[in-house]
C-alpha positions as CSV (number, residue, x, y, z in Angstrom):
1,M,-0.2,-0.1,0.3
2,Y,1.2,3.4,-0.8
3,K,0.1,7.1,1.8
4,D,-2.0,8.5,-0.2
5,W,-0.4,11.3,-3.4
6,K,-0.8,14.8,-2.3
7,D,-1.4,16.6,-5.0
8,S,-0.4,20.7,-3.4
9,Q,2.5,22.9,-3.2
10,T,3.4,21.2,0.1
11,E,3.4,18.1,-1.8
12,K,5.5,15.1,0.2
13,K,7.4,12.0,-1.4
14,I,5.7,8.4,-1.8
15,I,7.4,5.8,-0.3
16,P,6.2,2.5,-0.3
17,M,5.2,1.4,3.0
18,R,3.8,-2.3,2.9
19,V,3.6,-5.2,0.8
20,S,1.5,-7.8,1.6
21,G,1.8,-6.9,5.1
22,D,5.4,-7.3,5.0
23,K,7.3,-3.8,5.4
24,V,9.4,-2.9,2.8
25,P,12.9,-1.5,3.2
26,I,12.0,2.3,3.5
27,K,15.3,3.3,3.8
28,I,17.1,2.2,0.6
29,V,13.8,3.6,-1.0
30,R,13.6,6.6,0.4
31,Q,17.5,7.1,-0.5
32,Y,16.7,6.6,-4.2
33,V,13.5,8.4,-4.7
34,Q,15.4,11.5,-3.2
35,W,18.5,11.3,-5.4
36,F,15.4,11.1,-8.4
37,E,13.8,13.8,-7.2
38,T,17.3,16.1,-7.9
39,G,16.5,15.5,-12.0
40,Q,13.0,17.0,-11.2
41,P,11.0,14.4,-13.1
42,A,7.6,14.2,-13.7
43,K,5.3,13.4,-10.2
44,G,3.3,10.6,-12.1
45,T,7.3,9.1,-13.0
46,L,8.0,9.1,-9.7
47,K,5.1,7.8,-8.4
48,V,5.5,5.0,-11.1
49,R,9.1,4.0,-10.0
50,A,7.7,3.8,-6.5
51,S,5.0,1.5,-7.2
52,H,7.3,-0.9,-9.1
53,L,9.8,-1.2,-6.8
54,S,7.2,-1.8,-3.6
55,L,5.3,-4.9,-6.2
56,L,9.4,-6.1,-6.4
57,A,9.4,-5.7,-3.0
58,G,7.0,-7.9,-2.5
59,K,8.6,-10.8,-4.2
60,F,12.5,-9.8,-3.1
61,P,12.3,-8.9,0.7
62,D,15.6,-7.7,0.6
63,L,16.0,-5.8,-2.6
64,L,20.0,-5.4,-2.0
65,A,20.1,-9.1,-2.2
66,V,18.9,-9.4,-5.4
67,T,20.9,-11.3,-8.4
68,A,20.9,-11.0,-12.0
69,E,19.3,-14.1,-12.3
70,D,16.1,-13.1,-10.1
71,L,15.5,-9.7,-12.1
72,Q,15.5,-11.9,-15.3
73,Q,12.8,-14.4,-14.4
74,Y,11.0,-11.7,-12.5
75,L,10.4,-9.7,-15.9
76,S,9.6,-12.8,-17.7
77,D,7.3,-14.6,-14.9
78,N,5.1,-11.4,-15.2
79,D,2.5,-11.4,-17.2
80,W,2.6,-7.9,-18.5
81,A,2.1,-6.1,-21.7
82,A,5.9,-5.1,-23.4
83,Q,5.0,-1.3,-22.6
84,T,5.0,-2.5,-18.6
85,R,7.6,-4.4,-18.9
86,K,9.9,-1.7,-20.5
87,S,9.0,0.3,-17.8
88,H,9.9,-2.1,-15.1
89,R,13.1,-2.9,-16.7
90,S,13.7,1.1,-16.9
91,T,12.7,1.1,-12.9
92,L,15.0,-1.3,-12.3
93,R,17.9,-0.2,-13.9
94,S,17.6,3.1,-12.6
95,F,17.5,1.7,-8.7
96,Y,20.3,-0.8,-9.2
97,G,22.1,1.5,-10.9
98,W,22.0,4.1,-8.4
99,A,22.6,1.2,-5.6
100,Y,26.2,0.8,-7.8
101,R,27.0,3.5,-8.2
102,Y,26.8,4.5,-4.2
103,E,27.9,1.5,-3.0
104,H,25.2,0.1,-1.7
105,I,25.6,-2.9,-3.8
106,E,28.8,-4.9,-4.8
107,R,27.8,-5.5,-8.2
108,D,24.5,-4.4,-10.7
109,P,22.1,-7.1,-11.2
110,S,20.2,-4.8,-13.6
111,A,22.8,-4.2,-16.0
112,D,22.9,-7.1,-18.1
113,L,19.0,-7.1,-18.8
114,R,17.7,-7.1,-22.0
115,P,16.3,-4.1,-23.7
116,I,12.6,-5.0,-24.3
117,R,11.5,-3.9,-27.9
118,I,8.1,-2.8,-28.3
119,A,5.8,-2.0,-31.4
120,Q,5.4,1.1,-32.9
121,G,2.6,3.1,-31.6
122,K,-0.6,4.2,-34.3
123,P,-2.6,7.0,-33.9
124,R,-5.5,6.5,-31.8
125,P,-8.3,9.8,-32.1
126,A,-11.0,9.5,-30.5
127,P,-13.8,9.9,-33.2
128,E,-15.5,12.8,-33.7
129,A,-18.9,11.4,-32.9
130,R,-17.2,10.8,-29.3
131,V,-16.2,13.9,-29.0
132,A,-19.3,15.2,-29.3
133,E,-21.4,12.7,-27.1
134,A,-18.7,13.6,-24.4
135,I,-19.7,17.6,-24.6
136,A,-22.8,16.9,-24.5
137,K,-22.9,14.7,-21.3
138,A,-20.3,16.8,-19.4
139,N,-21.4,19.2,-16.8
140,P,-19.2,22.6,-16.9
141,T,-16.3,21.7,-14.9
142,E,-16.1,18.2,-17.0
143,L,-17.0,20.2,-20.2
144,V,-13.7,22.1,-19.6
145,M,-11.6,18.9,-19.1
146,V,-13.1,17.5,-22.2
147,L,-11.9,20.7,-24.2
148,L,-8.6,21.0,-22.7
149,A,-8.1,17.5,-23.9
150,A,-9.7,17.8,-27.3
151,Y,-9.0,21.7,-28.0
152,A,-5.5,22.1,-26.6
153,G,-4.1,18.1,-26.3
154,L,-3.4,18.3,-22.4
155,R,-2.3,15.1,-20.8
156,R,-4.5,13.8,-17.4
157,N,-2.3,15.3,-15.4
158,E,-1.9,18.5,-16.9
159,I,-5.2,19.4,-16.8
160,A,-5.1,17.9,-13.1
161,T,-2.7,20.6,-12.2
162,L,-3.5,23.3,-14.3
163,R,-3.0,27.2,-12.3
164,Q,-5.0,29.7,-12.6
165,A,-2.2,31.9,-13.3
166,D,-1.2,29.4,-16.2
167,V,-3.9,31.1,-18.3
168,E,-2.5,34.4,-19.6
169,G,-4.6,36.0,-21.7
170,K,-5.7,34.0,-24.5
171,R,-2.4,31.6,-24.1
172,L,-2.2,28.2,-21.6
173,R,1.4,28.1,-20.0
174,V,1.5,24.5,-19.2
175,T,4.4,22.6,-17.9
176,G,4.8,18.8,-19.0
177,K,6.7,16.1,-18.4
178,G,10.3,16.6,-17.2
179,N,8.8,19.9,-16.6
180,K,9.4,20.9,-19.9
181,T,6.8,24.7,-20.4
182,R,5.1,25.0,-23.6
183,L,2.7,28.1,-24.1
184,I,-0.6,27.1,-26.0
185,P,-3.7,29.5,-27.7
186,I,-6.5,28.8,-26.3
187,H,-9.1,27.7,-29.0
188,P,-12.0,29.7,-29.1
189,R,-14.1,27.0,-28.2
190,L,-12.8,26.5,-25.1
191,A,-12.2,30.3,-24.0
192,A,-15.8,31.0,-22.9
193,P,-16.1,27.9,-20.3
194,L,-12.1,27.9,-19.0
195,A,-13.2,31.3,-18.4
196,Q,-16.2,30.1,-16.5
197,Q,-14.1,27.6,-14.8
198,I,-11.9,30.0,-13.4
199,W,-14.9,32.2,-12.2
200,E,-16.7,29.9,-10.2
201,N,-13.7,29.0,-8.6
202,D,-12.4,32.3,-7.8
203,G,-9.8,32.5,-4.7
204,S,-8.3,28.5,-5.7
205,L,-5.0,28.2,-7.0
206,W,-6.1,25.4,-9.1
207,V,-8.7,25.6,-12.0
208,F,-10.0,22.1,-10.7
209,P,-9.5,22.4,-6.6
210,S,-10.8,19.2,-5.5
211,P,-14.3,18.9,-5.0
212,V,-13.4,17.6,-1.1
213,P,-14.6,20.1,1.3
214,Y,-11.4,19.7,3.0
215,L,-8.9,19.3,0.5
216,R,-10.0,22.5,-1.7
217,R,-6.2,23.2,-1.5
218,Q,-5.3,20.9,-3.4
219,H,-6.0,20.2,-6.8
220,V,-7.8,16.8,-8.6
221,S,-5.8,13.9,-9.1
222,A,-4.6,13.0,-12.8
223,D,-6.8,9.5,-12.1
224,H,-10.0,11.7,-11.7
225,V,-9.3,13.5,-15.0
226,S,-8.3,10.2,-16.4
227,K,-11.7,8.6,-15.4
228,T,-14.4,11.5,-16.1
229,L,-13.1,11.5,-19.6
230,K,-13.1,7.9,-19.9
231,R,-16.6,7.4,-18.7
232,L,-18.0,10.8,-21.3
233,L,-16.2,9.3,-23.9
234,G,-17.6,5.4,-23.2
235,G,-16.2,1.9,-24.8
236,E,-11.9,2.4,-25.5
237,H,-11.6,5.9,-25.7
238,T,-9.4,7.3,-22.8
239,A,-8.0,11.6,-22.5
240,H,-4.9,9.9,-23.9
241,T,-7.6,9.6,-27.3
242,L,-8.2,13.0,-27.4
243,R,-4.8,14.2,-26.8
244,H,-4.6,11.8,-30.2
245,R,-7.2,13.7,-31.5
246,F,-6.1,17.2,-30.9
247,A,-3.0,16.3,-33.0
248,T,-4.6,14.8,-35.8
249,R,-7.0,17.9,-36.1
250,A,-4.0,20.2,-35.8
251,Y,-1.7,18.4,-38.5
252,E,-5.0,18.3,-41.1
253,G,-5.2,22.4,-40.9
254,S,-1.7,23.2,-41.1
255,K,0.6,20.2,-42.3
256,D,3.2,21.3,-40.2
257,I,4.6,18.7,-37.9
258,R,6.6,20.9,-35.7
259,A,4.7,23.1,-35.0
260,V,2.0,20.4,-33.7
261,Q,5.5,18.7,-32.0
262,E,5.5,22.1,-29.8
263,L,1.8,22.2,-29.7
264,L,2.2,19.0,-27.8
265,G,5.6,19.1,-25.9
266,H,7.4,16.5,-27.9
267,S,10.9,16.4,-27.9
268,S,11.1,14.6,-31.7
269,P,8.8,14.9,-34.1
270,A,9.0,10.9,-34.6
271,T,6.8,11.1,-31.4
272,T,4.6,13.5,-32.9
273,A,4.3,11.6,-36.1
274,I,2.5,8.6,-34.0
275,Y,-0.1,10.7,-33.1
276,T,-1.3,12.1,-36.1
277,L,-3.6,10.4,-38.3
278,V,-3.2,10.6,-41.9
279,D,-6.6,9.2,-43.9
280,D,-7.2,7.5,-47.1
281,D,-8.2,10.4,-49.4
282,E,-5.7,12.1,-48.0
283,L,-2.8,9.6,-49.5
284,T,-4.5,9.5,-52.5
285,S,-4.7,13.2,-53.3
286,T,-0.2,12.6,-52.4
287,V,0.4,10.4,-54.7
288,G,-2.0,11.9,-57.3
289,M,-0.1,15.0,-56.9
290,I,3.3,13.0,-58.3
291,A,4.2,14.4,-61.3
């Protein structure tokens, strides 16, 4: 189990506390987390790393006695998707690499873990009919969440942590993964509902303060945003498919992959290309233009 993740300015570290009734080696995990935080990772990344180490400690209570064979078997035995397996491998490499460098262990058991290949993702934009249905079903606060994802391309955590001060006139100042900041023009469809949401929560630091009375000084969680958008969209569509929708529509209108890359906050246009769906008619038209 974990201590509650407190999304506030005074947020404390997440440290795995118990697994299957046994205490996790809190001290070594705390030291690792403190080191990892110096790189200013996204809050979600920190939470994932702590979660992975807690799960590992449930299998191997003495994390520092784990062998290379243990880790190889651990990654092989779990029935995870390739992306999940790759994420766990990343945590193992980071944690044991740190433990070795700082002489907590004599040998890094993760050093020879094989890279995990994953198939390149494909664009998954939420269908326009589903977006329209979500907009129609949403209450005023939910509507702003939908529009921030579909018309500004924000990630679920970026929506949850958006501050009122981040709304700068006709632009949003968004801090995303790796603490990278980008400026996004506010779409006309979003402007009025967003202004109303801020007015309704005048005096709060956040655009979406927690609805729980004694937690009003905190913002809603990323999980809350995710569940809200998934419920409104229905089926397999998620907050991220709204982000894909934004990317696809932005590229359709501009044909400028670099501009879309900047709006999404990606480090590489190759990543952005995964988000932008090109339909068959456009491919046919492009081939027809060849002299």
